[in-house]
PDB file as gemmi writes it, atoms N, CA and C in Angstrom:
CRYST1    1.000    1.000    1.000  90.00  90.00  90.00 P 1                      
ATOM      1  N   UNK A   1      94.248  95.626  93.005  1.00  0.00           N  
ATOM      2  CA  UNK A   1      93.240  95.355  94.012  1.00  0.00           C  
ATOM      3  C   UNK A   1      92.405  96.611  94.200  1.00  0.00           C  
ATOM      4  N   UNK A   2      91.097  96.420  94.256  1.00  0.00           N  
ATOM      5  CA  UNK A   2      90.199  97.536  94.530  1.00  0.00           C  
ATOM      6  C   UNK A   2      89.923  97.585  96.032  1.00  0.00           C  
ATOM      7  N   UNK A   3      90.023  98.783  96.595  1.00  0.00           N  
ATOM      8  CA  UNK A   3      89.719  98.996  98.009  1.00  0.00           C  
ATOM      9  C   UNK A   3      88.757 100.179  98.111  1.00  0.00           C  
ATOM     10  N   UNK A   4      87.677  99.975  98.828  1.00  0.00           N  
ATOM     11  CA  UNK A   4      86.757 101.063  99.143  1.00  0.00           C  
ATOM     12  C   UNK A   4      87.135 101.567 100.524  1.00  0.00           C  
ATOM     13  N   UNK A   5      87.283 102.870 100.627  1.00  0.00           N  
ATOM     14  CA  UNK A   5      87.673 103.476 101.904  1.00  0.00           C  
ATOM     15  C   UNK A   5      86.659 104.540 102.284  1.00  0.00           C  
ATOM     16  N   UNK A   6      86.158 104.452 103.518  1.00  0.00           N  
ATOM     17  CA  UNK A   6      85.304 105.501 104.075  1.00  0.00           C  
ATOM     18  C   UNK A   6      86.166 106.332 105.016  1.00  0.00           C  
ATOM     19  N   UNK A   7      86.107 107.633 104.860  1.00  0.00           N  
ATOM     20  CA  UNK A   7      86.894 108.525 105.693  1.00  0.00           C  
ATOM     21  C   UNK A   7      86.461 109.959 105.481  1.00  0.00           C  
ATOM     22  N   UNK A   8      87.303 110.880 105.936  1.00  0.00           N  
ATOM     23  CA  UNK A   8      87.048 112.304 105.759  1.00  0.00           C  
ATOM     24  C   UNK A   8      88.369 113.067 105.845  1.00  0.00           C  
ATOM     25  N   UNK A   9      88.405 114.202 105.203  1.00  0.00           N  
ATOM     26  CA  UNK A   9      89.619 115.025 105.171  1.00  0.00           C  
ATOM     27  C   UNK A   9      89.932 115.656 106.526  1.00  0.00           C  
ATOM     28  N   UNK A  10      88.998 115.637 107.458  1.00  0.00           N  
ATOM     29  CA  UNK A  10      89.256 116.225 108.774  1.00  0.00           C  
ATOM     30  C   UNK A  10      89.804 115.203 109.769  1.00  0.00           C  
ATOM     31  N   UNK A  11      90.054 113.993 109.305  1.00  0.00           N  
ATOM     32  CA  UNK A  11      90.615 112.926 110.137  1.00  0.00           C  
ATOM     33  C   UNK A  11      92.050 112.658 109.695  1.00  0.00           C  
ATOM     34  N   UNK A  12      93.039 112.912 110.560  1.00  0.00           N  
ATOM     35  CA  UNK A  12      94.438 112.692 110.177  1.00  0.00           C  
ATOM     36  C   UNK A  12      94.748 111.256 109.767  1.00  0.00           C  
ATOM     37  N   UNK A  13      94.133 110.281 110.406  1.00  0.00           N  
ATOM     38  CA  UNK A  13      94.360 108.880 110.037  1.00  0.00           C  
ATOM     39  C   UNK A  13      93.842 108.609 108.629  1.00  0.00           C  
ATOM     40  N   UNK A  14      92.704 109.199 108.287  1.00  0.00           N  
ATOM     41  CA  UNK A  14      92.120 109.015 106.957  1.00  0.00           C  
ATOM     42  C   UNK A  14      92.984 109.664 105.881  1.00  0.00           C  
ATOM     43  N   UNK A  15      93.454 110.850 106.155  1.00  0.00           N  
ATOM     44  CA  UNK A  15      94.309 111.559 105.196  1.00  0.00           C  
ATOM     45  C   UNK A  15      95.563 110.742 104.916  1.00  0.00           C  
ATOM     46  N   UNK A  16      96.175 110.226 105.954  1.00  0.00           N  
ATOM     47  CA  UNK A  16      97.389 109.417 105.807  1.00  0.00           C  
ATOM     48  C   UNK A  16      97.110 108.137 105.032  1.00  0.00           C  
ATOM     49  N   UNK A  17      96.029 107.437 105.383  1.00  0.00           N  
ATOM     50  CA  UNK A  17      95.696 106.187 104.699  1.00  0.00           C  
ATOM     51  C   UNK A  17      95.369 106.425 103.231  1.00  0.00           C  
ATOM     52  N   UNK A  18      94.608 107.471 102.945  1.00  0.00           N  
ATOM     53  CA  UNK A  18      94.251 107.794 101.559  1.00  0.00           C  
ATOM     54  C   UNK A  18      95.507 108.081 100.744  1.00  0.00           C  
ATOM     55  N   UNK A  19      96.420 108.839 101.304  1.00  0.00           N  
ATOM     56  CA  UNK A  19      97.670 109.165 100.608  1.00  0.00           C  
ATOM     57  C   UNK A  19      98.477 107.889 100.318  1.00  0.00           C  
ATOM     58  N   UNK A  20      98.600 107.021 101.305  1.00  0.00           N  
ATOM     59  CA  UNK A  20      99.347 105.773 101.122  1.00  0.00           C  
ATOM     60  C   UNK A  20      98.720 104.910 100.033  1.00  0.00           C  
ATOM     61  N   UNK A  21      97.400 104.800 100.049  1.00  0.00           N  
ATOM     62  CA  UNK A  21      96.723 103.963  99.063  1.00  0.00           C  
ATOM     63  C   UNK A  21      96.777 104.564  97.662  1.00  0.00           C  
ATOM     64  N   UNK A  22      96.652 105.874  97.575  1.00  0.00           N  
ATOM     65  CA  UNK A  22      96.753 106.532  96.267  1.00  0.00           C  
ATOM     66  C   UNK A  22      98.141 106.377  95.664  1.00  0.00           C  
ATOM     67  N   UNK A  23      99.163 106.258  96.507  1.00  0.00           N  
ATOM     68  CA  UNK A  23     100.540 106.115  96.035  1.00  0.00           C  
ATOM     69  C   UNK A  23     100.948 104.659  95.810  1.00  0.00           C  
ATOM     70  N   UNK A  24     100.067 103.736  96.129  1.00  0.00           N  
ATOM     71  CA  UNK A  24     100.368 102.314  95.985  1.00  0.00           C  
ATOM     72  C   UNK A  24     100.028 101.894  94.554  1.00  0.00           C  
ATOM     73  N   UNK A  25     101.001 101.385  93.803  1.00  0.00           N  
ATOM     74  CA  UNK A  25     100.777 101.103  92.382  1.00  0.00           C  
ATOM     75  C   UNK A  25      99.744 100.015  92.079  1.00  0.00           C  
ATOM     76  N   UNK A  26      99.483  99.129  93.015  1.00  0.00           N  
ATOM     77  CA  UNK A  26      98.576  98.008  92.760  1.00  0.00           C  
ATOM     78  C   UNK A  26      97.161  98.232  93.297  1.00  0.00           C  
ATOM     79  N   UNK A  27      96.870  99.440  93.762  1.00  0.00           N  
ATOM     80  CA  UNK A  27      95.585  99.713  94.404  1.00  0.00           C  
ATOM     81  C   UNK A  27      94.738 100.651  93.544  1.00  0.00           C  
ATOM     82  N   UNK A  28      93.486 100.263  93.356  1.00  0.00           N  
ATOM     83  CA  UNK A  28      92.476 101.170  92.789  1.00  0.00           C  
ATOM     84  C   UNK A  28      91.607 101.581  93.977  1.00  0.00           C  
ATOM     85  N   UNK A  29      91.702 102.845  94.390  1.00  0.00           N  
ATOM     86  CA  UNK A  29      91.009 103.324  95.579  1.00  0.00           C  
ATOM     87  C   UNK A  29      89.673 103.958  95.220  1.00  0.00           C  
ATOM     88  N   UNK A  30      88.622 103.465  95.848  1.00  0.00           N  
ATOM     89  CA  UNK A  30      87.296 104.074  95.765  1.00  0.00           C  
ATOM     90  C   UNK A  30      87.094 104.788  97.098  1.00  0.00           C  
ATOM     91  N   UNK A  31      87.474 106.061  97.139  1.00  0.00           N  
ATOM     92  CA  UNK A  31      87.424 106.844  98.373  1.00  0.00           C  
ATOM     93  C   UNK A  31      86.044 107.464  98.530  1.00  0.00           C  
ATOM     94  N   UNK A  32      85.464 107.289  99.703  1.00  0.00           N  
ATOM     95  CA  UNK A  32      84.141 107.835  99.988  1.00  0.00           C  
ATOM     96  C   UNK A  32      84.219 108.720 101.227  1.00  0.00           C  
ATOM     97  N   UNK A  33      84.046 110.011 101.004  1.00  0.00           N  
ATOM     98  CA  UNK A  33      84.134 111.012 102.072  1.00  0.00           C  
ATOM     99  C   UNK A  33      82.788 111.094 102.787  1.00  0.00           C  
ATOM    100  N   UNK A  34      82.758 110.677 104.038  1.00  0.00           N  
ATOM    101  CA  UNK A  34      81.498 110.622 104.790  1.00  0.00           C  
ATOM    102  C   UNK A  34      80.955 111.999 105.134  1.00  0.00           C  
ATOM    103  N   UNK A  35      81.766 113.044 104.966  1.00  0.00           N  
ATOM    104  CA  UNK A  35      81.280 114.396 105.235  1.00  0.00           C  
ATOM    105  C   UNK A  35      80.938 115.153 103.954  1.00  0.00           C  
ATOM    106  N   UNK A  36      81.026 114.489 102.808  1.00  0.00           N  
ATOM    107  CA  UNK A  36      80.771 115.155 101.533  1.00  0.00           C  
ATOM    108  C   UNK A  36      79.283 115.289 101.231  1.00  0.00           C  
ATOM    109  N   UNK A  37      78.518 114.252 101.596  1.00  0.00           N  
ATOM    110  CA  UNK A  37      77.077 114.307 101.323  1.00  0.00           C  
ATOM    111  C   UNK A  37      76.344 113.318 102.232  1.00  0.00           C  
ATOM    112  N   UNK A  38      75.069 113.512 102.345  1.00  0.00           N  
ATOM    113  CA  UNK A  38      74.256 112.695 103.242  1.00  0.00           C  
ATOM    114  C   UNK A  38      74.189 111.243 102.791  1.00  0.00           C  
ATOM    115  N   UNK A  39      74.147 111.016 101.497  1.00  0.00           N  
ATOM    116  CA  UNK A  39      74.064 109.644 100.986  1.00  0.00           C  
ATOM    117  C   UNK A  39      75.267 108.821 101.426  1.00  0.00           C  
ATOM    118  N   UNK A  40      76.468 109.382 101.297  1.00  0.00           N  
ATOM    119  CA  UNK A  40      77.678 108.658 101.698  1.00  0.00           C  
ATOM    120  C   UNK A  40      77.716 108.458 103.206  1.00  0.00           C  
ATOM    121  N   UNK A  41      77.296 109.460 103.964  1.00  0.00           N  
ATOM    122  CA  UNK A  41      77.241 109.321 105.418  1.00  0.00           C  
ATOM    123  C   UNK A  41      76.278 108.198 105.809  1.00  0.00           C  
ATOM    124  N   UNK A  42      75.110 108.148 105.194  1.00  0.00           N  
ATOM    125  CA  UNK A  42      74.136 107.089 105.499  1.00  0.00           C  
ATOM    126  C   UNK A  42      74.686 105.719 105.121  1.00  0.00           C  
ATOM    127  N   UNK A  43      75.396 105.656 104.012  1.00  0.00           N  
ATOM    128  CA  UNK A  43      76.013 104.397 103.578  1.00  0.00           C  
ATOM    129  C   UNK A  43      76.989 103.902 104.646  1.00  0.00           C  
ATOM    130  N   UNK A  44      77.855 104.819 105.133  1.00  0.00           N  
ATOM    131  CA  UNK A  44      78.809 104.459 106.186  1.00  0.00           C  
ATOM    132  C   UNK A  44      78.080 104.056 107.467  1.00  0.00           C  
ATOM    133  N   UNK A  45      77.082 104.840 107.859  1.00  0.00           N  
ATOM    134  CA  UNK A  45      76.354 104.548 109.094  1.00  0.00           C  
ATOM    135  C   UNK A  45      75.628 103.209 109.025  1.00  0.00           C  
ATOM    136  N   UNK A  46      75.221 102.795 107.837  1.00  0.00           N  
ATOM    137  CA  UNK A  46      74.608 101.485 107.694  1.00  0.00           C  
ATOM    138  C   UNK A  46      75.588 100.380 108.091  1.00  0.00           C  
ATOM    139  N   UNK A  47      76.837 100.517 107.675  1.00  0.00           N  
ATOM    140  CA  UNK A  47      77.871  99.561 108.116  1.00  0.00           C  
ATOM    141  C   UNK A  47      78.091  99.696 109.621  1.00  0.00           C  
ATOM    142  N   UNK A  48      78.245 100.912 110.086  1.00  0.00           N  
ATOM    143  CA  UNK A  48      78.558 101.168 111.496  1.00  0.00           C  
ATOM    144  C   UNK A  48      77.460 100.632 112.422  1.00  0.00           C  
ATOM    145  N   UNK A  49      76.234 100.760 111.991  1.00  0.00           N  
ATOM    146  CA  UNK A  49      75.107 100.334 112.836  1.00  0.00           C  
ATOM    147  C   UNK A  49      74.859  98.831 112.807  1.00  0.00           C  
ATOM    148  N   UNK A  50      75.392  98.126 111.802  1.00  0.00           N  
ATOM    149  CA  UNK A  50      75.039  96.717 111.643  1.00  0.00           C  
ATOM    150  C   UNK A  50      76.208  95.742 111.670  1.00  0.00           C  
ATOM    151  N   UNK A  51      77.424  96.212 111.610  1.00  0.00           N  
ATOM    152  CA  UNK A  51      78.592  95.321 111.621  1.00  0.00           C  
ATOM    153  C   UNK A  51      79.121  95.181 113.049  1.00  0.00           C  
ATOM    154  N   UNK A  52      79.291  93.946 113.497  1.00  0.00           N  
ATOM    155  CA  UNK A  52      79.762  93.682 114.866  1.00  0.00           C  
ATOM    156  C   UNK A  52      81.132  94.296 115.133  1.00  0.00           C  
ATOM    157  N   UNK A  53      81.953  94.430 114.119  1.00  0.00           N  
ATOM    158  CA  UNK A  53      83.302  94.969 114.319  1.00  0.00           C  
ATOM    159  C   UNK A  53      83.283  96.414 114.835  1.00  0.00           C  
ATOM    160  N   UNK A  54      82.164  97.109 114.669  1.00  0.00           N  
ATOM    161  CA  UNK A  54      82.069  98.499 115.130  1.00  0.00           C  
ATOM    162  C   UNK A  54      81.676  98.614 116.603  1.00  0.00           C  
ATOM    163  N   UNK A  55      81.210  97.538 117.208  1.00  0.00           N  
ATOM    164  CA  UNK A  55      80.731  97.612 118.596  1.00  0.00           C  
ATOM    165  C   UNK A  55      81.783  98.189 119.547  1.00  0.00           C  
ATOM    166  N   UNK A  56      83.028  97.668 119.573  1.00  0.00           N  
ATOM    167  CA  UNK A  56      84.018  98.262 120.475  1.00  0.00           C  
ATOM    168  C   UNK A  56      84.378  99.699 120.102  1.00  0.00           C  
ATOM    169  N   UNK A  57      84.326 100.003 118.843  1.00  0.00           N  
ATOM    170  CA  UNK A  57      84.618 101.366 118.378  1.00  0.00           C  
ATOM    171  C   UNK A  57      83.604 102.336 118.966  1.00  0.00           C  
ATOM    172  N   UNK A  58      82.343 101.972 118.857  1.00  0.00           N  
ATOM    173  CA  UNK A  58      81.266 102.815 119.382  1.00  0.00           C  
ATOM    174  C   UNK A  58      81.369 102.942 120.895  1.00  0.00           C  
ATOM    175  N   UNK A  59      81.662 101.820 121.578  1.00  0.00           N  
ATOM    176  CA  UNK A  59      81.777 101.839 123.039  1.00  0.00           C  
ATOM    177  C   UNK A  59      82.910 102.740 123.513  1.00  0.00           C  
ATOM    178  N   UNK A  60      83.948 102.885 122.687  1.00  0.00           N  
ATOM    179  CA  UNK A  60      85.084 103.734 123.039  1.00  0.00           C  
ATOM    180  C   UNK A  60      84.897 105.183 122.587  1.00  0.00           C  
ATOM    181  N   UNK A  61      83.738 105.508 122.021  1.00  0.00           N  
ATOM    182  CA  UNK A  61      83.450 106.872 121.599  1.00  0.00           C  
ATOM    183  C   UNK A  61      84.172 107.278 120.331  1.00  0.00           C  
ATOM    184  N   UNK A  62      84.514 106.292 119.509  1.00  0.00           N  
ATOM    185  CA  UNK A  62      85.220 106.565 118.262  1.00  0.00           C  
ATOM    186  C   UNK A  62      84.244 106.524 117.091  1.00  0.00           C  
ATOM    187  N   UNK A  63      84.697 106.993 115.945  1.00  0.00           N  
ATOM    188  CA  UNK A  63      83.857 107.038 114.751  1.00  0.00           C  
ATOM    189  C   UNK A  63      83.937 105.725 113.978  1.00  0.00           C  
ATOM    190  N   UNK A  64      85.148 105.206 113.810  1.00  0.00           N  
ATOM    191  CA  UNK A  64      85.331 103.982 113.048  1.00  0.00           C  
ATOM    192  C   UNK A  64      85.875 104.222 111.653  1.00  0.00           C  
ATOM    193  N   UNK A  65      86.641 105.295 111.517  1.00  0.00           N  
ATOM    194  CA  UNK A  65      87.290 105.604 110.244  1.00  0.00           C  
ATOM    195  C   UNK A  65      88.784 105.770 110.474  1.00  0.00           C  
ATOM    196  N   UNK A  66      89.584 105.492 109.514  1.00  0.00           N  
ATOM    197  CA  UNK A  66      89.225 104.987 108.203  1.00  0.00           C  
ATOM    198  C   UNK A  66      88.707 103.551 108.282  1.00  0.00           C  
ATOM    199  N   UNK A  67      87.745 103.268 107.417  1.00  0.00           N  
ATOM    200  CA  UNK A  67      87.116 101.950 107.314  1.00  0.00           C  
ATOM    201  C   UNK A  67      87.296 101.479 105.883  1.00  0.00           C  
ATOM    202  N   UNK A  68      87.771 100.245 105.719  1.00  0.00           N  
ATOM    203  CA  UNK A  68      88.108  99.724 104.402  1.00  0.00           C  
ATOM    204  C   UNK A  68      87.292  98.481 104.079  1.00  0.00           C  
ATOM    205  N   UNK A  69      86.891  98.385 102.824  1.00  0.00           N  
ATOM    206  CA  UNK A  69      86.279  97.162 102.311  1.00  0.00           C  
ATOM    207  C   UNK A  69      87.130  96.710 101.136  1.00  0.00           C  
ATOM    208  N   UNK A  70      87.696  95.521 101.266  1.00  0.00           N  
ATOM    209  CA  UNK A  70      88.569  94.995 100.229  1.00  0.00           C  
ATOM    210  C   UNK A  70      87.746  94.377  99.104  1.00  0.00           C  
ATOM    211  N   UNK A  71      88.405  94.142  98.015  1.00  0.00           N  
ATOM    212  CA  UNK A  71      87.779  93.594  96.813  1.00  0.00           C  
ATOM    213  C   UNK A  71      87.004  92.301  97.084  1.00  0.00           C  
ATOM    214  N   UNK A  72      87.503  91.487  98.010  1.00  0.00           N  
ATOM    215  CA  UNK A  72      86.849  90.214  98.318  1.00  0.00           C  
ATOM    216  C   UNK A  72      85.744  90.339  99.368  1.00  0.00           C  
ATOM    217  N   UNK A  73      85.447  91.584  99.796  1.00  0.00           N  
ATOM    218  CA  UNK A  73      84.396  91.821 100.786  1.00  0.00           C  
ATOM    219  C   UNK A  73      84.882  91.908 102.217  1.00  0.00           C  
ATOM    220  N   UNK A  74      86.163  91.639 102.447  1.00  0.00           N  
ATOM    221  CA  UNK A  74      86.734  91.744 103.788  1.00  0.00           C  
ATOM    222  C   UNK A  74      86.627  93.187 104.273  1.00  0.00           C  
ATOM    223  N   UNK A  75      86.198  93.365 105.519  1.00  0.00           N  
ATOM    224  CA  UNK A  75      86.078  94.690 106.127  1.00  0.00           C  
ATOM    225  C   UNK A  75      87.120  94.812 107.225  1.00  0.00           C  
ATOM    226  N   UNK A  76      87.781  95.976 107.285  1.00  0.00           N  
ATOM    227  CA  UNK A  76      88.861  96.155 108.264  1.00  0.00           C  
ATOM    228  C   UNK A  76      89.076  97.632 108.566  1.00  0.00           C  
ATOM    229  N   UNK A  77      89.721  97.865 109.708  1.00  0.00           N  
ATOM    230  CA  UNK A  77      90.201  99.200 110.056  1.00  0.00           C  
ATOM    231  C   UNK A  77      91.706  99.293 109.810  1.00  0.00           C  
ATOM    232  N   UNK A  78      92.357  98.165 109.626  1.00  0.00           N  
ATOM    233  CA  UNK A  78      93.820  98.090 109.533  1.00  0.00           C  
ATOM    234  C   UNK A  78      94.269  97.619 108.161  1.00  0.00           C  
ATOM    235  N   UNK A  79      94.461  98.527 107.245  1.00  0.00           N  
ATOM    236  CA  UNK A  79      94.845  98.163 105.883  1.00  0.00           C  
ATOM    237  C   UNK A  79      96.263  97.600 105.783  1.00  0.00           C  
ATOM    238  N   UNK A  80      97.233  97.994 106.629  1.00  0.00           N  
ATOM    239  CA  UNK A  80      98.576  97.397 106.510  1.00  0.00           C  
ATOM    240  C   UNK A  80      98.598  95.887 106.733  1.00  0.00           C  
ATOM    241  N   UNK A  81      97.552  95.323 107.310  1.00  0.00           N  
ATOM    242  CA  UNK A  81      97.481  93.872 107.481  1.00  0.00           C  
ATOM    243  C   UNK A  81      97.260  93.161 106.148  1.00  0.00           C  
ATOM    244  N   UNK A  82      96.812  93.897 105.130  1.00  0.00           N  
ATOM    245  CA  UNK A  82      96.430  93.288 103.864  1.00  0.00           C  
ATOM    246  C   UNK A  82      97.284  93.718 102.673  1.00  0.00           C  
ATOM    247  N   UNK A  83      97.971  94.839 102.788  1.00  0.00           N  
ATOM    248  CA  UNK A  83      98.860  95.288 101.720  1.00  0.00           C  
ATOM    249  C   UNK A  83     100.179  95.715 102.326  1.00  0.00           C  
ATOM    250  N   UNK A  84     101.232  95.656 101.537  1.00  0.00           N  
ATOM    251  CA  UNK A  84     102.518  96.094 102.060  1.00  0.00           C  
ATOM    252  C   UNK A  84     102.655  97.601 101.863  1.00  0.00           C  
ATOM    253  N   UNK A  85     103.011  98.259 102.943  1.00  0.00           N  
ATOM    254  CA  UNK A  85     103.250  99.697 102.921  1.00  0.00           C  
ATOM    255  C   UNK A  85     104.673  99.919 103.401  1.00  0.00           C  
ATOM    256  N   UNK A  86     105.396 100.692 102.642  1.00  0.00           N  
ATOM    257  CA  UNK A  86     106.771 101.016 102.989  1.00  0.00           C  
ATOM    258  C   UNK A  86     106.782 101.691 104.364  1.00  0.00           C  
ATOM    259  N   UNK A  87     107.571 101.176 105.316  1.00  0.00           N  
ATOM    260  CA  UNK A  87     107.611 101.783 106.657  1.00  0.00           C  
ATOM    261  C   UNK A  87     107.955 103.270 106.620  1.00  0.00           C  
ATOM    262  N   UNK A  88     108.687 103.703 105.603  1.00  0.00           N  
ATOM    263  CA  UNK A  88     109.024 105.127 105.488  1.00  0.00           C  
ATOM    264  C   UNK A  88     107.789 105.972 105.196  1.00  0.00           C  
ATOM    265  N   UNK A  89     106.759 105.345 104.615  1.00  0.00           N  
ATOM    266  CA  UNK A  89     105.524 106.058 104.291  1.00  0.00           C  
ATOM    267  C   UNK A  89     104.608 106.183 105.503  1.00  0.00           C  
ATOM    268  N   UNK A  90     104.798 105.331 106.492  1.00  0.00           N  
ATOM    269  CA  UNK A  90     103.928 105.366 107.653  1.00  0.00           C  
ATOM    270  C   UNK A  90     104.344 106.498 108.573  1.00  0.00           C  
ATOM    271  N   UNK A  91     103.384 107.345 108.858  1.00  0.00           N  
ATOM    272  CA  UNK A  91     103.626 108.477 109.739  1.00  0.00           C  
ATOM    273  C   UNK A  91     103.008 108.171 111.089  1.00  0.00           C  
ATOM    274  N   UNK A  92     103.538 108.746 112.092  1.00  0.00           N  
ATOM    275  CA  UNK A  92     102.968 108.595 113.422  1.00  0.00           C  
ATOM    276  C   UNK A  92     102.253 109.905 113.759  1.00  0.00           C  
ATOM    277  N   UNK A  93     101.059 110.050 113.202  1.00  0.00           N  
ATOM    278  CA  UNK A  93     100.312 111.279 113.422  1.00  0.00           C  
ATOM    279  C   UNK A  93      99.674 111.278 114.805  1.00  0.00           C  
ATOM    280  N   UNK A  94      99.408 112.457 115.289  1.00  0.00           N  
ATOM    281  CA  UNK A  94      98.691 112.599 116.547  1.00  0.00           C  
ATOM    282  C   UNK A  94      97.216 112.501 116.197  1.00  0.00           C  
ATOM    283  N   UNK A  95      96.560 111.524 116.756  1.00  0.00           N  
ATOM    284  CA  UNK A  95      95.167 111.290 116.416  1.00  0.00           C  
ATOM    285  C   UNK A  95      94.267 112.195 117.236  1.00  0.00           C  
ATOM    286  N   UNK A  96      93.340 112.834 116.555  1.00  0.00           N  
ATOM    287  CA  UNK A  96      92.504 113.818 117.218  1.00  0.00           C  
ATOM    288  C   UNK A  96      91.028 113.615 117.010  1.00  0.00           C  
ATOM    289  N   UNK A  97      90.631 112.454 116.548  1.00  0.00           N  
ATOM    290  CA  UNK A  97      89.231 112.249 116.196  1.00  0.00           C  
ATOM    291  C   UNK A  97      88.335 111.843 117.364  1.00  0.00           C  
ATOM    292  N   UNK A  98      88.893 111.293 118.419  1.00  0.00           N  
ATOM    293  CA  UNK A  98      88.056 110.884 119.532  1.00  0.00           C  
ATOM    294  C   UNK A  98      87.667 112.087 120.370  1.00  0.00           C  
ATOM    295  N   UNK A  99      86.702 111.904 121.217  1.00  0.00           N  
ATOM    296  CA  UNK A  99      86.199 112.991 122.040  1.00  0.00           C  
ATOM    297  C   UNK A  99      87.289 113.594 122.915  1.00  0.00           C  
ATOM    298  N   UNK A 100      88.175 112.746 123.457  1.00  0.00           N  
ATOM    299  CA  UNK A 100      89.237 113.248 124.321  1.00  0.00           C  
ATOM    300  C   UNK A 100      90.439 113.769 123.535  1.00  0.00           C  
ATOM    301  N   UNK A 101      90.417 113.624 122.210  1.00  0.00           N  
ATOM    302  CA  UNK A 101      91.508 114.130 121.385  1.00  0.00           C  
ATOM    303  C   UNK A 101      92.767 113.281 121.432  1.00  0.00           C  
ATOM    304  N   UNK A 102      92.702 112.125 122.051  1.00  0.00           N  
ATOM    305  CA  UNK A 102      93.890 111.300 122.198  1.00  0.00           C  
ATOM    306  C   UNK A 102      93.828 109.986 121.437  1.00  0.00           C  
ATOM    307  N   UNK A 103      92.637 109.555 121.061  1.00  0.00           N  
ATOM    308  CA  UNK A 103      92.485 108.238 120.462  1.00  0.00           C  
ATOM    309  C   UNK A 103      92.332 108.263 118.969  1.00  0.00           C  
ATOM    310  N   UNK A 104      92.184 107.094 118.415  1.00  0.00           N  
ATOM    311  CA  UNK A 104      91.983 106.956 116.978  1.00  0.00           C  
ATOM    312  C   UNK A 104      90.559 107.308 116.611  1.00  0.00           C  
ATOM    313  N   UNK A 105      90.382 107.555 115.333  1.00  0.00           N  
ATOM    314  CA  UNK A 105      89.053 107.931 114.822  1.00  0.00           C  
ATOM    315  C   UNK A 105      88.093 106.762 114.916  1.00  0.00           C  
TER     316      UNK A 105                                                      
END                                                                             
């Protein structure tokens, strides 16, 4: 399965998700770092500005990453709903991406 993931190395949730997907034998990951270049950032912002699923994210002062697009076009923030991840691989990181430092990215 091909999965496109938007994220950044400065987001603990993104780092964890990228690692899990890279270690998953059935996944071809197309990772797009939104802080790597302006083109990728604009690509992500196009989704963020036009997809209804981002409305609550924006209202809560979050970024909306990691953001995944599955091979069939499904868009999600929660990849474990679509692939099996070994519970031992799931870490409970302290999320620091929101303005208050307590919420998810």
